[in-house]
N, CA, C and O atoms as a Maestro MAE file, in Angstrom:
{
 s_m_m2io_version
 :::
 2.0.0
}

f_m_ct {
 s_m_title
 :::
 protein
 m_atom[296] {
  # First column is atom index #
  i_m_mmod_type
  r_m_x_coord
  r_m_y_coord
  r_m_z_coord
  i_m_residue_number
  s_m_chain_name
  s_m_pdb_residue_name
  s_m_pdb_atom_name
  i_m_atomic_number
  :::
  1 25 -11.631 35.398 42.050 1 A "MET " " N  " 7
  2 3 -10.899 36.604 42.310 1 A "MET " " CA " 6
  3 2 -9.836 36.775 41.229 1 A "MET " " C  " 6
  4 15 -9.180 35.808 40.842 1 A "MET " " O  " 8
  5 25 -9.673 37.964 40.759 2 A "THR " " N  " 7
  6 3 -8.599 38.314 39.838 2 A "THR " " CA " 6
  7 2 -7.882 39.514 40.410 2 A "THR " " C  " 6
  8 15 -8.363 40.140 41.355 2 A "THR " " O  " 8
  9 25 -6.738 39.839 39.846 3 A "SER " " N  " 7
  10 3 -6.048 41.026 40.315 3 A "SER " " CA " 6
  11 2 -6.295 42.160 39.340 3 A "SER " " C  " 6
  12 15 -6.471 41.936 38.142 3 A "SER " " O  " 8
  13 25 -6.306 43.368 39.856 4 A "THR " " N  " 7
  14 3 -6.473 44.542 39.023 4 A "THR " " CA " 6
  15 2 -5.138 44.874 38.378 4 A "THR " " C  " 6
  16 15 -4.115 44.274 38.709 4 A "THR " " O  " 8
  17 25 -5.147 45.815 37.474 5 A "ALA " " N  " 7
  18 3 -3.917 46.209 36.796 5 A "ALA " " CA " 6
  19 2 -2.885 46.674 37.821 5 A "ALA " " C  " 6
  20 15 -3.220 47.281 38.838 5 A "ALA " " O  " 8
  21 25 -1.642 46.376 37.527 6 A "ALA " " N  " 7
  22 3 -0.557 46.753 38.426 6 A "ALA " " CA " 6
  23 2 -0.309 48.248 38.368 6 A "ALA " " C  " 6
  24 15 -0.453 48.874 37.318 6 A "ALA " " O  " 8
  25 25 0.062 48.808 39.500 7 A "GLN " " N  " 7
  26 3 0.470 50.194 39.576 7 A "GLN " " CA " 6
  27 2 1.897 50.209 40.085 7 A "GLN " " C  " 6
  28 15 2.167 49.823 41.222 7 A "GLN " " O  " 8
  29 25 2.816 50.662 39.229 8 A "THR " " N  " 7
  30 3 4.218 50.714 39.625 8 A "THR " " CA " 6
  31 2 4.456 51.973 40.438 8 A "THR " " C  " 6
  32 15 4.059 53.067 40.038 8 A "THR " " O  " 8
  33 25 5.102 51.812 41.578 9 A "SER " " N  " 7
  34 3 5.348 52.935 42.471 9 A "SER " " CA " 6
  35 2 6.812 53.342 42.437 9 A "SER " " C  " 6
  36 15 7.617 52.769 41.703 9 A "SER " " O  " 8
  37 25 7.136 54.332 43.238 10 A "SER " " N  " 7
  38 3 8.506 54.844 43.279 10 A "SER " " CA " 6
  39 2 9.514 53.800 43.743 10 A "SER " " C  " 6
  40 15 10.711 53.950 43.499 10 A "SER " " O  " 8
  41 25 9.047 52.739 44.414 11 A "ASP " " N  " 7
  42 3 9.959 51.687 44.863 11 A "ASP " " CA " 6
  43 2 10.271 50.693 43.747 11 A "ASP " " C  " 6
  44 15 11.062 49.770 43.943 11 A "ASP " " O  " 8
  45 25 9.652 50.876 42.570 12 A "GLY " " N  " 7
  46 3 9.911 50.012 41.423 12 A "GLY " " CA " 6
  47 2 9.111 48.729 41.403 12 A "GLY " " C  " 6
  48 15 9.253 47.931 40.477 12 A "GLY " " O  " 8
  49 25 8.270 48.511 42.404 13 A "LEU " " N  " 7
  50 3 7.454 47.304 42.455 13 A "LEU " " CA " 6
  51 2 6.118 47.536 41.756 13 A "LEU " " C  " 6
  52 15 5.584 48.645 41.772 13 A "LEU " " O  " 8
  53 25 5.590 46.490 41.146 14 A "ALA " " N  " 7
  54 3 4.269 46.543 40.521 14 A "ALA " " CA " 6
  55 2 3.261 46.011 41.528 14 A "ALA " " C  " 6
  56 15 3.246 44.813 41.811 14 A "ALA " " O  " 8
  57 25 2.424 46.876 42.069 15 A "TRP " " N  " 7
  58 3 1.481 46.537 43.123 15 A "TRP " " CA " 6
  59 2 0.135 46.158 42.528 15 A "TRP " " C  " 6
  60 15 -0.334 46.790 41.581 15 A "TRP " " O  " 8
  61 25 -0.494 45.109 43.096 16 A "PHE " " N  " 7
  62 3 -1.785 44.599 42.641 16 A "PHE " " CA " 6
  63 2 -2.779 44.598 43.788 16 A "PHE " " C  " 6
  64 15 -2.415 44.368 44.941 16 A "PHE " " O  " 8
  65 25 -4.046 44.860 43.459 17 A "LYS " " N  " 7
  66 3 -5.142 44.705 44.408 17 A "LYS " " CA " 6
  67 2 -6.097 43.654 43.855 17 A "LYS " " C  " 6
  68 15 -6.202 43.481 42.641 17 A "LYS " " O  " 8
  69 25 -6.777 42.971 44.728 18 A "SER " " N  " 7
  70 3 -7.774 41.987 44.335 18 A "SER " " CA " 6
  71 2 -8.961 42.683 43.664 18 A "SER " " C  " 6
  72 15 -9.281 43.829 43.979 18 A "SER " " O  " 8
  73 25 -9.600 41.979 42.745 19 A "SER " " N  " 7
  74 3 -10.815 42.510 42.123 19 A "SER " " CA " 6
  75 2 -11.935 42.634 43.147 19 A "SER " " C  " 6
  76 15 -12.895 43.368 42.912 19 A "SER " " O  " 8
  77 25 -11.840 41.945 44.266 20 A "TYR " " N  " 7
  78 3 -12.837 42.054 45.326 20 A "TYR " " CA " 6
  79 2 -12.738 43.380 46.074 20 A "TYR " " C  " 6
  80 15 -13.636 43.722 46.843 20 A "TYR " " O  " 8
  81 25 -11.667 44.126 45.860 21 A "SER " " N  " 7
  82 3 -11.464 45.378 46.577 21 A "SER " " CA " 6
  83 2 -12.466 46.448 46.182 21 A "SER " " C  " 6
  84 15 -12.778 47.320 46.994 21 A "SER " " O  " 8
  85 25 -12.977 46.407 44.964 22 A "GLY " " N  " 7
  86 3 -13.934 47.412 44.509 22 A "GLY " " CA " 6
  87 2 -13.242 48.707 44.142 22 A "GLY " " C  " 6
  88 15 -12.041 48.864 44.362 22 A "GLY " " O  " 8
  89 25 -13.994 49.624 43.587 23 A "SER " " N  " 7
  90 3 -13.404 50.871 43.118 23 A "SER " " CA " 6
  91 2 -13.540 52.009 44.115 23 A "SER " " C  " 6
  92 15 -13.028 53.102 43.868 23 A "SER " " O  " 8
  93 25 -14.213 51.783 45.228 24 A "ALA " " N  " 7
  94 3 -14.448 52.843 46.203 24 A "ALA " " CA " 6
  95 2 -13.302 52.995 47.201 24 A "ALA " " C  " 6
  96 15 -13.398 53.806 48.123 24 A "ALA " " O  " 8
  97 25 -12.235 52.240 47.037 25 A "GLY " " N  " 7
  98 3 -11.123 52.327 47.981 25 A "GLY " " CA " 6
  99 2 -11.426 51.531 49.234 25 A "GLY " " C  " 6
  100 15 -11.996 50.443 49.157 25 A "GLY " " O  " 8
  101 25 -11.059 52.052 50.364 26 A "GLY " " N  " 7
  102 3 -11.355 51.364 51.609 26 A "GLY " " CA " 6
  103 2 -10.224 50.479 52.063 26 A "GLY " " C  " 6
  104 15 -9.053 50.780 51.831 26 A "GLY " " O  " 8
  105 25 -10.575 49.387 52.710 27 A "ASN " " N  " 7
  106 3 -9.599 48.493 53.311 27 A "ASN " " CA " 6
  107 2 -9.060 47.507 52.292 27 A "ASN " " C  " 6
  108 15 -9.627 46.429 52.113 27 A "ASN " " O  " 8
  109 25 -7.985 47.856 51.631 28 A "CYS " " N  " 7
  110 3 -7.408 46.999 50.600 28 A "CYS " " CA " 6
  111 2 -5.960 46.666 50.937 28 A "CYS " " C  " 6
  112 15 -5.200 47.508 51.415 28 A "CYS " " O  " 8
  113 25 -5.612 45.443 50.681 29 A "LEU " " N  " 7
  114 3 -4.243 44.992 50.808 29 A "LEU " " CA " 6
  115 2 -3.669 44.896 49.403 29 A "LEU " " C  " 6
  116 15 -4.275 44.274 48.531 29 A "LEU " " O  " 8
  117 25 -2.524 45.496 49.174 30 A "GLU " " N  " 7
  118 3 -1.864 45.410 47.882 30 A "GLU " " CA " 6
  119 2 -0.664 44.484 48.000 30 A "GLU " " C  " 6
  120 15 0.000 44.440 49.036 30 A "GLU " " O  " 8
  121 25 -0.390 43.740 46.921 31 A "VAL " " N  " 7
  122 3 0.666 42.740 46.908 31 A "VAL " " CA " 6
  123 2 1.576 42.993 45.712 31 A "VAL " " C  " 6
  124 15 1.106 43.311 44.620 31 A "VAL " " O  " 8
  125 25 2.871 42.851 45.924 32 A "ALA " " N  " 7
  126 3 3.856 42.914 44.844 32 A "ALA " " CA " 6
  127 2 4.850 41.776 45.066 32 A "ALA " " C  " 6
  128 15 5.206 41.470 46.204 32 A "ALA " " O  " 8
  129 25 5.293 41.155 43.985 33 A "THR " " N  " 7
  130 3 6.316 40.111 44.096 33 A "THR " " CA " 6
  131 2 7.597 40.597 43.440 33 A "THR " " C  " 6
  132 15 7.575 41.415 42.520 33 A "THR " " O  " 8
  133 25 8.699 40.083 43.926 34 A "CYS " " N  " 7
  134 3 9.993 40.495 43.398 34 A "CYS " " CA " 6
  135 2 11.005 39.385 43.656 34 A "CYS " " C  " 6
  136 15 11.104 38.881 44.775 34 A "CYS " " O  " 8
  137 25 11.759 39.001 42.623 35 A "PRO " " N  " 7
  138 3 12.841 38.045 42.883 35 A "PRO " " CA " 6
  139 2 13.864 38.668 43.829 35 A "PRO " " C  " 6
  140 15 14.198 39.846 43.705 35 A "PRO " " O  " 8
  141 25 14.351 37.881 44.758 36 A "SER " " N  " 7
  142 3 15.384 38.362 45.674 36 A "SER " " CA " 6
  143 2 16.705 38.481 44.937 36 A "SER " " C  " 6
  144 15 17.057 37.596 44.157 36 A "SER " " O  " 8
  145 25 17.436 39.551 45.169 37 A "PRO " " N  " 7
  146 3 18.733 39.702 44.508 37 A "PRO " " CA " 6
  147 2 19.700 38.590 44.899 37 A "PRO " " C  " 6
  148 15 19.801 38.236 46.074 37 A "PRO " " O  " 8
  149 25 20.392 38.053 43.941 38 A "GLY " " N  " 7
  150 3 21.435 37.082 44.222 38 A "GLY " " CA " 6
  151 2 20.994 35.644 44.370 38 A "GLY " " C  " 6
  152 15 21.838 34.761 44.525 38 A "GLY " " O  " 8
  153 25 19.705 35.380 44.328 39 A "ASP " " N  " 7
  154 3 19.267 33.986 44.403 39 A "ASP " " CA " 6
  155 2 17.984 33.810 43.592 39 A "ASP " " C  " 6
  156 15 17.536 34.737 42.917 39 A "ASP " " O  " 8
  157 25 17.410 32.639 43.662 40 A "ARG " " N  " 7
  158 3 16.241 32.326 42.844 40 A "ARG " " CA " 6
  159 2 14.940 32.318 43.635 40 A "ARG " " C  " 6
  160 15 13.944 31.757 43.179 40 A "ARG " " O  " 8
  161 25 14.938 32.927 44.803 41 A "THR " " N  " 7
  162 3 13.718 32.972 45.602 41 A "THR " " CA " 6
  163 2 12.940 34.248 45.290 41 A "THR " " C  " 6
  164 15 13.469 35.186 44.694 41 A "THR " " O  " 8
  165 25 11.712 34.260 45.692 42 A "THR " " N  " 7
  166 3 10.866 35.426 45.481 42 A "THR " " CA " 6
  167 2 10.411 35.953 46.826 42 A "THR " " C  " 6
  168 15 10.091 35.181 47.731 42 A "THR " " O  " 8
  169 25 10.383 37.267 46.954 43 A "THR " " N  " 7
  170 3 9.833 37.885 48.149 43 A "THR " " CA " 6
  171 2 8.467 38.463 47.805 43 A "THR " " C  " 6
  172 15 8.232 38.909 46.682 43 A "THR " " O  " 8
  173 25 7.574 38.451 48.783 44 A "ILE " " N  " 7
  174 3 6.228 38.974 48.646 44 A "ILE " " CA " 6
  175 2 6.152 40.229 49.507 44 A "ILE " " C  " 6
  176 15 6.482 40.197 50.693 44 A "ILE " " O  " 8
  177 25 5.718 41.331 48.907 45 A "HIS " " N  " 7
  178 3 5.611 42.607 49.609 45 A "HIS " " CA " 6
  179 2 4.132 42.944 49.770 45 A "HIS " " C  " 6
  180 15 3.351 42.797 48.829 45 A "HIS " " O  " 8
  181 25 3.748 43.395 50.966 46 A "LEU " " N  " 7
  182 3 2.364 43.731 51.287 46 A "LEU " " CA " 6
  183 2 2.308 45.146 51.842 46 A "LEU " " C  " 6
  184 15 3.176 45.560 52.611 46 A "LEU " " O  " 8
  185 25 1.259 45.894 51.435 47 A "ARG " " N  " 7
  186 3 1.075 47.243 51.974 47 A "ARG " " CA " 6
  187 2 -0.409 47.581 52.017 47 A "ARG " " C  " 6
  188 15 -1.226 46.937 51.360 47 A "ARG " " O  " 8
  189 25 -0.737 48.584 52.788 48 A "ASP " " N  " 7
  190 3 -2.097 49.098 52.914 48 A "ASP " " CA " 6
  191 2 -2.313 50.092 51.777 48 A "ASP " " C  " 6
  192 15 -1.534 51.032 51.621 48 A "ASP " " O  " 8
  193 25 -3.363 49.893 50.983 49 A "SER " " N  " 7
  194 3 -3.600 50.775 49.838 49 A "SER " " CA " 6
  195 2 -3.905 52.210 50.258 49 A "SER " " C  " 6
  196 15 -3.705 53.136 49.472 49 A "SER " " O  " 8
  197 25 -4.381 52.406 51.474 50 A "LYS " " N  " 7
  198 3 -4.659 53.763 51.953 50 A "LYS " " CA " 6
  199 2 -3.379 54.518 52.293 50 A "LYS " " C  " 6
  200 15 -3.381 55.746 52.375 50 A "LYS " " O  " 8
  201 25 -2.284 53.783 52.491 51 A "HIS " " N  " 7
  202 3 -1.005 54.392 52.875 51 A "HIS " " CA " 6
  203 2 0.118 53.813 52.007 51 A "HIS " " C  " 6
  204 15 0.989 53.111 52.521 51 A "HIS " " O  " 8
  205 25 0.111 54.094 50.714 52 A "PRO " " N  " 7
  206 3 1.092 53.472 49.819 52 A "PRO " " CA " 6
  207 2 2.545 53.832 50.135 52 A "PRO " " C  " 6
  208 15 3.458 53.100 49.752 52 A "PRO " " O  " 8
  209 25 2.767 54.947 50.826 53 A "ASP " " N  " 7
  210 3 4.130 55.306 51.204 53 A "ASP " " CA " 6
  211 2 4.462 54.875 52.625 53 A "ASP " " C  " 6
  212 15 5.526 55.205 53.149 53 A "ASP " " O  " 8
  213 25 3.552 54.140 53.243 54 A "GLY " " N  " 7
  214 3 3.754 53.660 54.608 54 A "GLY " " CA " 6
  215 2 4.602 52.404 54.634 54 A "GLY " " C  " 6
  216 15 5.266 52.074 53.651 54 A "GLY " " O  " 8
  217 25 4.581 51.709 55.751 55 A "PRO " " N  " 7
  218 3 5.412 50.515 55.900 55 A "PRO " " CA " 6
  219 2 4.990 49.396 54.951 55 A "PRO " " C  " 6
  220 15 3.827 49.285 54.563 55 A "PRO " " O  " 8
  221 25 5.961 48.580 54.597 56 A "VAL " " N  " 7
  222 3 5.742 47.419 53.729 56 A "VAL " " CA " 6
  223 2 6.201 46.182 54.489 56 A "VAL " " C  " 6
  224 15 7.305 46.155 55.034 56 A "VAL " " O  " 8
  225 25 5.361 45.170 54.524 57 A "LEU " " N  " 7
  226 3 5.701 43.880 55.118 57 A "LEU " " CA " 6
  227 2 6.270 43.010 54.013 57 A "LEU " " C  " 6
  228 15 5.640 42.851 52.968 57 A "LEU " " O  " 8
  229 25 7.444 42.446 54.224 58 A "THR " " N  " 7
  230 3 8.087 41.596 53.229 58 A "THR " " CA " 6
  231 2 8.217 40.179 53.784 58 A "THR " " C  " 6
  232 15 8.746 39.965 54.874 58 A "THR " " O  " 8
  233 25 7.719 39.215 52.999 59 A "LEU " " N  " 7
  234 3 7.720 37.816 53.407 59 A "LEU " " CA " 6
  235 2 8.405 36.954 52.358 59 A "LEU " " C  " 6
  236 15 8.468 37.316 51.184 59 A "LEU " " O  " 8
  237 25 8.915 35.811 52.797 60 A "SER " " N  " 7
  238 3 9.408 34.826 51.836 60 A "SER " " CA " 6
  239 2 8.205 34.188 51.153 60 A "SER " " C  " 6
  240 15 7.090 34.239 51.672 60 A "SER " " O  " 8
  241 25 8.429 33.595 50.005 61 A "ALA " " N  " 7
  242 3 7.344 32.909 49.301 61 A "ALA " " CA " 6
  243 2 6.764 31.789 50.168 61 A "ALA " " C  " 6
  244 15 5.555 31.559 50.146 61 A "ALA " " O  " 8
  245 25 7.604 31.096 50.924 62 A "GLY " " N  " 7
  246 3 7.141 30.022 51.797 62 A "GLY " " CA " 6
  247 2 6.251 30.535 52.915 62 A "GLY " " C  " 6
  248 15 5.226 29.924 53.219 62 A "GLY " " O  " 8
  249 25 6.628 31.655 53.533 63 A "ALA " " N  " 7
  250 3 5.819 32.237 54.607 63 A "ALA " " CA " 6
  251 2 4.481 32.724 54.063 63 A "ALA " " C  " 6
  252 15 3.447 32.544 54.708 63 A "ALA " " O  " 8
  253 25 4.493 33.344 52.873 64 A "TRP " " N  " 7
  254 3 3.251 33.797 52.249 64 A "TRP " " CA " 6
  255 2 2.344 32.605 51.941 64 A "TRP " " C  " 6
  256 15 1.141 32.658 52.193 64 A "TRP " " O  " 8
  257 25 2.917 31.540 51.401 65 A "GLY " " N  " 7
  258 3 2.135 30.338 51.094 65 A "GLY " " CA " 6
  259 2 1.514 29.734 52.338 65 A "GLY " " C  " 6
  260 15 0.364 29.298 52.303 65 A "GLY " " O  " 8
  261 25 2.255 29.702 53.437 66 A "ALA " " N  " 7
  262 3 1.724 29.171 54.696 66 A "ALA " " CA " 6
  263 2 0.580 30.045 55.210 66 A "ALA " " C  " 6
  264 15 -0.425 29.528 55.699 66 A "ALA " " O  " 8
  265 25 0.730 31.363 55.102 67 A "PHE " " N  " 7
  266 3 -0.322 32.285 55.519 67 A "PHE " " CA " 6
  267 2 -1.596 32.060 54.704 67 A "PHE " " C  " 6
  268 15 -2.682 31.935 55.269 67 A "PHE " " O  " 8
  269 25 -1.463 32.010 53.391 68 A "VAL " " N  " 7
  270 3 -2.624 31.816 52.519 68 A "VAL " " CA " 6
  271 2 -3.285 30.461 52.808 68 A "VAL " " C  " 6
  272 15 -4.512 30.375 52.864 68 A "VAL " " O  " 8
  273 25 -2.494 29.418 52.988 69 A "ALA " " N  " 7
  274 3 -3.057 28.094 53.291 69 A "ALA " " CA " 6
  275 2 -3.836 28.126 54.601 69 A "ALA " " C  " 6
  276 15 -4.896 27.508 54.704 69 A "ALA " " O  " 8
  277 25 -3.324 28.838 55.602 70 A "ASP " " N  " 7
  278 3 -4.011 28.948 56.885 70 A "ASP " " CA " 6
  279 2 -5.328 29.722 56.739 70 A "ASP " " C  " 6
  280 15 -6.332 29.364 57.356 70 A "ASP " " O  " 8
  281 25 -5.321 30.775 55.927 71 A "VAL " " N  " 7
  282 3 -6.548 31.539 55.704 71 A "VAL " " CA " 6
  283 2 -7.591 30.674 55.008 71 A "VAL " " C  " 6
  284 15 -8.771 30.729 55.354 71 A "VAL " " O  " 8
  285 25 -7.173 29.886 54.043 72 A "VAL " " N  " 7
  286 3 -8.101 29.020 53.312 72 A "VAL " " CA " 6
  287 2 -8.724 27.995 54.254 72 A "VAL " " C  " 6
  288 15 -9.904 27.672 54.122 72 A "VAL " " O  " 8
  289 25 -7.944 27.482 55.202 73 A "ARG " " N  " 7
  290 3 -8.468 26.509 56.168 73 A "ARG " " CA " 6
  291 2 -9.449 27.119 57.158 73 A "ARG " " C  " 6
  292 15 -10.287 26.410 57.716 73 A "ARG " " O  " 8
  293 25 -9.357 28.405 57.378 74 A "SER " " N  " 7
  294 3 -10.196 29.079 58.399 74 A "SER " " CA " 6
  295 2 -11.625 29.212 57.969 74 A "SER " " C  " 6
  296 15 -12.446 29.751 58.711 74 A "SER " " O  " 8
  :::
 }
 m_bond[295] {
  # First column is bond index #
  i_m_from
  i_m_to
  i_m_order
  :::
  1 1 2 1
  2 2 3 1
  3 3 4 2
  4 3 5 1
  5 5 6 1
  6 6 7 1
  7 7 8 2
  8 7 9 1
  9 9 10 1
  10 10 11 1
  11 11 12 2
  12 11 13 1
  13 13 14 1
  14 14 15 1
  15 15 16 2
  16 15 17 1
  17 17 18 1
  18 18 19 1
  19 19 20 2
  20 19 21 1
  21 21 22 1
  22 22 23 1
  23 23 24 2
  24 23 25 1
  25 25 26 1
  26 26 27 1
  27 27 28 2
  28 27 29 1
  29 29 30 1
  30 30 31 1
  31 31 32 2
  32 31 33 1
  33 33 34 1
  34 34 35 1
  35 35 36 2
  36 35 37 1
  37 37 38 1
  38 38 39 1
  39 39 40 2
  40 39 41 1
  41 41 42 1
  42 42 43 1
  43 43 44 2
  44 43 45 1
  45 45 46 1
  46 46 47 1
  47 47 48 2
  48 47 49 1
  49 49 50 1
  50 50 51 1
  51 51 52 2
  52 51 53 1
  53 53 54 1
  54 54 55 1
  55 55 56 2
  56 55 57 1
  57 57 58 1
  58 58 59 1
  59 59 60 2
  60 59 61 1
  61 61 62 1
  62 62 63 1
  63 63 64 2
  64 63 65 1
  65 65 66 1
  66 66 67 1
  67 67 68 2
  68 67 69 1
  69 69 70 1
  70 70 71 1
  71 71 72 2
  72 71 73 1
  73 73 74 1
  74 74 75 1
  75 75 76 2
  76 75 77 1
  77 77 78 1
  78 78 79 1
  79 79 80 2
  80 79 81 1
  81 81 82 1
  82 82 83 1
  83 83 84 2
  84 83 85 1
  85 85 86 1
  86 86 87 1
  87 87 88 2
  88 87 89 1
  89 89 90 1
  90 90 91 1
  91 91 92 2
  92 91 93 1
  93 93 94 1
  94 94 95 1
  95 95 96 2
  96 95 97 1
  97 97 98 1
  98 98 99 1
  99 99 100 2
  100 99 101 1
  101 101 102 1
  102 102 103 1
  103 103 104 2
  104 103 105 1
  105 105 106 1
  106 106 107 1
  107 107 108 2
  108 107 109 1
  109 109 110 1
  110 110 111 1
  111 111 112 2
  112 111 113 1
  113 113 114 1
  114 114 115 1
  115 115 116 2
  116 115 117 1
  117 117 118 1
  118 118 119 1
  119 119 120 2
  120 119 121 1
  121 121 122 1
  122 122 123 1
  123 123 124 2
  124 123 125 1
  125 125 126 1
  126 126 127 1
  127 127 128 2
  128 127 129 1
  129 129 130 1
  130 130 131 1
  131 131 132 2
  132 131 133 1
  133 133 134 1
  134 134 135 1
  135 135 136 2
  136 135 137 1
  137 137 138 1
  138 138 139 1
  139 139 140 2
  140 139 141 1
  141 141 142 1
  142 142 143 1
  143 143 144 2
  144 143 145 1
  145 145 146 1
  146 146 147 1
  147 147 148 2
  148 147 149 1
  149 149 150 1
  150 150 151 1
  151 151 152 2
  152 151 153 1
  153 153 154 1
  154 154 155 1
  155 155 156 2
  156 155 157 1
  157 157 158 1
  158 158 159 1
  159 159 160 2
  160 159 161 1
  161 161 162 1
  162 162 163 1
  163 163 164 2
  164 163 165 1
  165 165 166 1
  166 166 167 1
  167 167 168 2
  168 167 169 1
  169 169 170 1
  170 170 171 1
  171 171 172 2
  172 171 173 1
  173 173 174 1
  174 174 175 1
  175 175 176 2
  176 175 177 1
  177 177 178 1
  178 178 179 1
  179 179 180 2
  180 179 181 1
  181 181 182 1
  182 182 183 1
  183 183 184 2
  184 183 185 1
  185 185 186 1
  186 186 187 1
  187 187 188 2
  188 187 189 1
  189 189 190 1
  190 190 191 1
  191 191 192 2
  192 191 193 1
  193 193 194 1
  194 194 195 1
  195 195 196 2
  196 195 197 1
  197 197 198 1
  198 198 199 1
  199 199 200 2
  200 199 201 1
  201 201 202 1
  202 202 203 1
  203 203 204 2
  204 203 205 1
  205 205 206 1
  206 206 207 1
  207 207 208 2
  208 207 209 1
  209 209 210 1
  210 210 211 1
  211 211 212 2
  212 211 213 1
  213 213 214 1
  214 214 215 1
  215 215 216 2
  216 215 217 1
  217 217 218 1
  218 218 219 1
  219 219 220 2
  220 219 221 1
  221 221 222 1
  222 222 223 1
  223 223 224 2
  224 223 225 1
  225 225 226 1
  226 226 227 1
  227 227 228 2
  228 227 229 1
  229 229 230 1
  230 230 231 1
  231 231 232 2
  232 231 233 1
  233 233 234 1
  234 234 235 1
  235 235 236 2
  236 235 237 1
  237 237 238 1
  238 238 239 1
  239 239 240 2
  240 239 241 1
  241 241 242 1
  242 242 243 1
  243 243 244 2
  244 243 245 1
  245 245 246 1
  246 246 247 1
  247 247 248 2
  248 247 249 1
  249 249 250 1
  250 250 251 1
  251 251 252 2
  252 251 253 1
  253 253 254 1
  254 254 255 1
  255 255 256 2
  256 255 257 1
  257 257 258 1
  258 258 259 1
  259 259 260 2
  260 259 261 1
  261 261 262 1
  262 262 263 1
  263 263 264 2
  264 263 265 1
  265 265 266 1
  266 266 267 1
  267 267 268 2
  268 267 269 1
  269 269 270 1
  270 270 271 1
  271 271 272 2
  272 271 273 1
  273 273 274 1
  274 274 275 1
  275 275 276 2
  276 275 277 1
  277 277 278 1
  278 278 279 1
  279 279 280 2
  280 279 281 1
  281 281 282 1
  282 282 283 1
  283 283 284 2
  284 283 285 1
  285 285 286 1
  286 286 287 1
  287 287 288 2
  288 287 289 1
  289 289 290 1
  290 290 291 1
  291 291 292 2
  292 291 293 1
  293 293 294 1
  294 294 295 1
  295 295 296 2
  :::
 }
}
């Protein structure tokens, strides 16, 4: 899996989709990373590609890593 080119949105984040998403759209999760202001941690932002102006889920890098590890184990 690779990520497609980033698309910067009005929120200033560079959003990426997996190469597995295909070009026909559909059910895609987009991911953007951003250093947290004032410290050295990174936050992970997730959104539905069908609703780019909709809600965004924001996770700590640790929570994202735990989620990905759990998915890999499944």
